[in-house]
C-alpha positions as a Python dict, from the first residue, in 0.01 Angstrom:
ca = {
    (1, 'K'): (0, 0, 0),
    (2, 'T'): (178, 307, 143),
    (3, 'V'): (294, 285, 477),
    (4, 'G'): (307, 520, 731),
    (5, 'F'): (495, 555, 1034),
    (6, 'E'): (186, 501, 1266),
    (7, 'D'): (126, 147, 1093),
    (8, 'L'): (518, 47, 1225),
    (9, 'N'): (452, 176, 1590),
    (10, 'E'): (546, -125, 1820),
    (11, 'D'): (519, 52, 2130),
    (12, 'S'): (187, 130, 2346),
    (13, 'A'): (197, 438, 2551),
    (14, 'V'): (500, 604, 2365),
    (15, 'P'): (534, 566, 1995),
    (16, 'G'): (807, 410, 1862),
    (17, 'L'): (987, 251, 1546),
    (18, 'N'): (1230, -38, 1579),
    (19, 'R'): (1526, 37, 1365),
    (20, 'E'): (1512, -350, 1193),
    (21, 'T'): (1165, -261, 1138),
    (22, 'A'): (1235, 40, 942),
    (23, 'Y'): (1547, -166, 744),
    (24, 'N'): (1294, -498, 651),
    (25, 'Q'): (1045, -255, 501),
    (26, 'E'): (1043, -226, 108),
    (27, 'V'): (1103, 57, -83),
    (28, 'L'): (991, 192, -477),
    (29, 'L'): (1323, 199, -588),
    (30, 'P'): (1327, 327, -1043),
    (31, 'Q'): (1573, 231, -1234),
    (32, 'L'): (1930, 364, -1259),
    (33, 'P'): (1858, 599, -1576),
    (34, 'E'): (1562, 704, -1408),
    (35, 'Q'): (1725, 797, -1069),
    (36, 'K'): (1956, 1019, -1276),
    (37, 'A'): (1691, 1141, -1459),
    (38, 'I'): (1487, 1252, -1182),
    (39, 'A'): (1814, 1430, -911),
    (40, 'S'): (1903, 1614, -1230),
    (41, 'V'): (1570, 1741, -1229),
    (42, 'L'): (1548, 1810, -869),
    (43, 'S'): (1956, 1939, -870),
    (44, 'S'): (1840, 2206, -1157),
    (45, 'L'): (1551, 2300, -898),
    (46, 'D'): (1780, 2293, -596),
    (47, 'N'): (2048, 2536, -816),
    (48, 'K'): (1805, 2748, -924),
    (49, 'I'): (1709, 2786, -565),
    (50, 'D'): (2036, 2872, -453),
    (51, 'L'): (2154, 3147, -723),
    (52, 'L'): (1874, 3313, -636),
    (53, 'H'): (1940, 3286, -255),
    (54, 'R'): (2292, 3413, -345),
    (55, 'Q'): (2182, 3700, -597),
    (56, 'N'): (1902, 3828, -280),
    (57, 'S'): (2265, 3828, -33),
    (58, 'T'): (2435, 4004, -254),
    (59, 'L'): (2122, 4278, -338),
    (60, 'E'): (2112, 4348, 14),
    (61, 'K'): (2449, 4388, 124),
    (62, 'M'): (2441, 4625, -260),
    (63, 'A'): (2160, 4825, -76),
    (64, 'E'): (2320, 4854, 313),
    (65, 'T'): (2678, 4954, 99),
    (66, 'L'): (2457, 5223, -58),
    (67, 'F'): (2272, 5316, 291),
    (68, 'R'): (2600, 5355, 479),
    (69, 'Q'): (2740, 5575, 233),
    (70, 'W'): (2492, 5830, 189),
    (71, 'F'): (2332, 5841, 536),
    (72, 'I'): (2657, 5773, 770),
    (73, 'E'): (2991, 5776, 592),
    (74, 'E'): (2901, 6096, 376),
    (75, 'A'): (2597, 6183, 572),
    (76, 'K'): (2536, 6594, 575),
    (77, 'E'): (2368, 6788, 913),
    (78, 'R'): (2035, 6619, 926),
    (79, 'E'): (1751, 6635, 1182),
    (80, 'K'): (1699, 6389, 1409),
    (81, 'T'): (1423, 6241, 1595),
    (82, 'K'): (1320, 5966, 1784),
    (83, 'I'): (1120, 5646, 1592),
    (84, 'G'): (842, 5685, 1803),
    (85, 'L'): (739, 5999, 1725),
    (86, 'V'): (753, 5951, 1349),
    (87, 'L'): (678, 5569, 1300),
    (88, 'E'): (363, 5381, 1398),
    (89, 'T'): (522, 5061, 1621),
    (90, 'V'): (319, 4778, 1689),
    (91, 'L'): (334, 4491, 1943),
    (92, 'G'): (204, 4165, 1829),
    (93, 'G'): (-31, 3948, 2011),
    (94, 'T'): (-159, 3576, 2057),
    (95, 'P'): (-503, 3479, 2058),
    (96, 'S'): (-624, 3229, 2307),
    (97, 'T'): (-495, 2894, 2203),
    (98, 'K'): (-782, 2775, 2447),
    (99, 'K'): (-1038, 2917, 2219),
    (100, 'P'): (-1058, 2741, 1894),
    (101, 'E'): (-1289, 2951, 1749),
    (102, 'Y'): (-969, 3210, 1719),
    (103, 'W'): (-792, 3042, 1495),
    (104, 'D'): (-773, 2829, 1147),
    (105, 'G'): (-929, 3142, 982),
    (106, 'T'): (-812, 3348, 702),
    (107, 'I'): (-602, 3588, 828),
    (108, 'P'): (-250, 3529, 869),
    (109, 'W'): (-20, 3508, 1208),
    (110, 'I'): (343, 3507, 1238),
    (111, 'N'): (523, 3381, 1540),
    (112, 'S'): (874, 3526, 1602),
    (113, 'G'): (1067, 3242, 1472),
    (114, 'E'): (930, 3333, 1124),
    (115, 'V'): (1154, 3653, 1190),
    (116, 'N'): (1455, 3446, 1115),
    (117, 'N'): (1368, 3423, 749),
    (118, 'F'): (1542, 3646, 508),
    (119, 'R'): (1199, 3783, 405),
    (120, 'I'): (814, 3697, 542),
    (121, 'L'): (662, 3517, 252),
    (122, 'K'): (426, 3326, 450),
    (123, 'P'): (204, 3282, 773),
    (124, 'T'): (268, 3048, 1059),
    (125, 'K'): (-91, 3020, 1096),
    (126, 'F'): (-430, 3143, 1045),
    (127, 'I'): (-648, 3325, 1288),
    (128, 'T'): (-989, 3427, 1276),
    (129, 'E'): (-1177, 3750, 1236),
    (130, 'L'): (-1282, 3736, 1604),
    (131, 'G'): (-925, 3601, 1703),
    (132, 'L'): (-804, 3939, 1566),
    (133, 'A'): (-1067, 4138, 1744),
    (134, 'E'): (-1095, 3998, 2100),
    (135, 'S'): (-655, 4031, 2128),
    (136, 'N'): (-394, 4211, 2115),
    (137, 'T'): (-267, 4124, 1777),
    (138, 'K'): (-274, 4340, 1531),
    (139, 'L'): (-259, 4330, 1124),
    (140, 'L'): (63, 4469, 973),
    (141, 'P'): (60, 4613, 623),
    (142, 'I'): (296, 4443, 353),
    (143, 'G'): (653, 4655, 400),
    (144, 'T'): (651, 4652, 781),
    (145, 'T'): (997, 4589, 960),
    (146, 'V'): (973, 4321, 1211),
    (147, 'L'): (1190, 4286, 1477),
    (148, 'A'): (1248, 3980, 1738),
    (149, 'I'): (1244, 4120, 2094),
    (150, 'T'): (1241, 3807, 2320),
    (151, 'G'): (1445, 3475, 2370),
    (152, 'A'): (1644, 3305, 2093),
    (153, 'T'): (1501, 3535, 1821),
    (154, 'L'): (1608, 3849, 2004),
    (155, 'G'): (1789, 4134, 1793),
    (156, 'Q'): (1645, 3958, 1418),
    (157, 'I'): (1499, 4153, 1149),
    (158, 'S'): (1287, 4097, 870),
    (159, 'L'): (1060, 4229, 643),
    (160, 'L'): (729, 4157, 536),
    (161, 'E'): (598, 4046, 192),
    (162, 'I'): (264, 3981, 308),
    (163, 'S'): (6, 4114, 539),
    (164, 'T'): (21, 3941, 895),
    (165, 'C'): (-60, 3946, 1248),
    (166, 'A'): (229, 3875, 1491),
    (167, 'N'): (269, 3750, 1827),
    (168, 'Q'): (435, 3936, 2118),
    (169, 'S'): (768, 3857, 2067),
    (170, 'V'): (712, 4075, 1761),
    (171, 'V'): (721, 4456, 1736),
    (172, 'G'): (638, 4576, 1377),
    (173, 'I'): (748, 4938, 1246),
    (174, 'I'): (533, 5052, 963),
    (175, 'P'): (670, 5250, 701),
    (176, 'N'): (522, 5588, 569),
    (177, 'E'): (572, 5837, 270),
    (178, 'T'): (816, 6038, 471),
    (179, 'Y'): (1041, 5713, 616),
    (180, 'P'): (1009, 5419, 298),
    (181, 'K'): (1022, 5079, 406),
    (182, 'E'): (1342, 5033, 262),
    (183, 'Y'): (1457, 5316, 518),
    (184, 'V'): (1326, 5204, 768),
    (185, 'F'): (1443, 4829, 710),
    (186, 'L'): (1800, 4949, 673),
    (187, 'W'): (1805, 5215, 928),
    (188, 'I'): (1665, 4914, 1203),
    (189, 'K'): (1984, 4668, 1100),
    (190, 'Y'): (2195, 4937, 1136),
    (191, 'M'): (2087, 5039, 1482),
    (192, 'I'): (2007, 4739, 1599),
    (193, 'D'): (2288, 4679, 1844),
    (194, 'E'): (2247, 5026, 1997),
    (195, 'I'): (1834, 4876, 2052),
    (196, 'I'): (1979, 4593, 2215),
    (197, 'L'): (2205, 4762, 2437),
    (198, 'N'): (1841, 4826, 2644),
    (199, 'E'): (1808, 4406, 2693),
    (200, 'T'): (1664, 4307, 3017),
    (201, 'G'): (1585, 4006, 3193),
    (202, 'G'): (1784, 3639, 3306),
    (203, 'A'): (1646, 3357, 3171),
    (204, 'Q'): (1451, 3521, 2902),
    (205, 'P'): (1618, 3846, 2770),
    (206, 'H'): (1433, 4113, 2617),
    (207, 'I'): (1381, 4409, 2423),
    (208, 'N'): (1039, 4614, 2456),
    (209, 'K'): (836, 4859, 2212),
    (210, 'N'): (971, 5142, 2411),
    (211, 'D'): (1325, 5094, 2324),
    (212, 'V'): (1259, 5063, 1987),
    (213, 'N'): (1012, 5373, 2018),
    (214, 'E'): (1326, 5614, 2176),
    (215, 'T'): (1551, 5509, 1928),
    (216, 'E'): (1690, 5786, 1725),
    (217, 'I'): (1662, 5806, 1347),
    (218, 'L'): (1783, 6085, 1068),
    (219, 'V'): (1430, 6274, 943),
    (220, 'P'): (1540, 6197, 535),
    (221, 'C'): (1540, 6497, 316),
    (222, 'N'): (1420, 6526, -50),
    (223, 'D'): (1721, 6407, -172),
    (224, 'D'): (1723, 6132, 54),
    (225, 'L'): (1388, 6000, -98),
    (226, 'E'): (1469, 6056, -432),
    (227, 'F'): (1822, 5854, -371),
    (228, 'I'): (1620, 5611, -152),
    (229, 'E'): (1377, 5579, -470),
    (230, 'S'): (1623, 5558, -761),
    (231, 'K'): (1921, 5362, -593),
    (232, 'I'): (1778, 5156, -275),
    (233, 'K'): (1394, 5087, -417),
    (234, 'P'): (1487, 4921, -712),
    (235, 'L'): (1693, 4647, -521),
    (236, 'F'): (1467, 4553, -302),
    (237, 'K'): (1197, 4505, -545),
    (238, 'K'): (1432, 4229, -715),
    (239, 'I'): (1463, 4067, -406),
    (240, 'S'): (1104, 4098, -344),
    (241, 'I'): (1063, 3876, -720),
    (242, 'N'): (1347, 3661, -601),
    (243, 'S'): (1183, 3577, -286),
    (244, 'F'): (851, 3481, -416),
    (245, 'Q'): (1025, 3282, -710),
    (246, 'I'): (1240, 3121, -408),
    (247, 'N'): (937, 3014, -244),
    (248, 'T'): (758, 2854, -555),
    (249, 'L'): (1031, 2645, -668),
    (250, 'I'): (1105, 2500, -322),
    (251, 'E'): (704, 2429, -312),
    (252, 'L'): (753, 2265, -660),
    (253, 'R'): (1052, 2075, -569),
    (254, 'D'): (894, 1942, -287),
    (255, 'S'): (526, 1823, -429),
    (256, 'L'): (748, 1648, -742),
    (257, 'L'): (956, 1457, -497),
    (258, 'P'): (739, 1183, -395),
    (259, 'K'): (558, 1191, -721),
    (260, 'L'): (856, 1092, -894),
    (261, 'M'): (976, 832, -651),
    (262, 'S'): (620, 666, -671),
    (263, 'G'): (613, 696, -1033),
    (264, 'E'): (316, 907, -1060),
    (265, 'I'): (509, 1140, -1311),
    (266, 'I'): (778, 980, -1560),
    (267, 'V'): (1094, 1192, -1646),
    (268, 'E'): (1209, 1086, -1954),
    (269, 'F'): (1564, 969, -1986),
}
């Protein structure tokens, strides 16, 4: 029989686990050759995950270098404008948690903590159509640059690989044909220190959507768009493919581990 934490709880008001009780629990322990075979399987998955993470880091640094060389260091005379004049920016929102009919639906929704992730591939929770319709949150398309605007995650930037809503601590900057997602993302990363200079507040420092709207952005010309399409977009596409592969491998590893340890799946050794 599998013993869960609740079965070992020894306190009444506050759940707790006595150390000696934990030490005395029996665990399934495969034979040493099988342990080594299991470790080999899991290590191969971990190595592949690590390789893809490092590859993504290298690809993004390459994209940032190309971006800086083309748009900053070797900048030609370009028109400047304000982000809010040429791009749609969206402040997120949270459906009332007091209304269960707003939650556990089919529409992805993220909190600002997800913006810490290199790319956003899965939601924090799901909301319902009613929750979307009766709250301030909006559905952000794939390719939106998301920026955390308050608290511990202030200034964190990520890129949506899924269509999702977000909470009120996130601003989404939606790309368009003139301002591709790769350009918007790299521009926001380049300008983030300047955007954060608008930070206000004491215990909970924050910036707001208007700070993003008022930030300058270079208006890309046809040569710029061709450069992005030929040099930078392929790097982002490879990052996207790698990111989903990492997610799949992590899910595979995490589902395999208990099955390997319980003997549900046997590894040849």
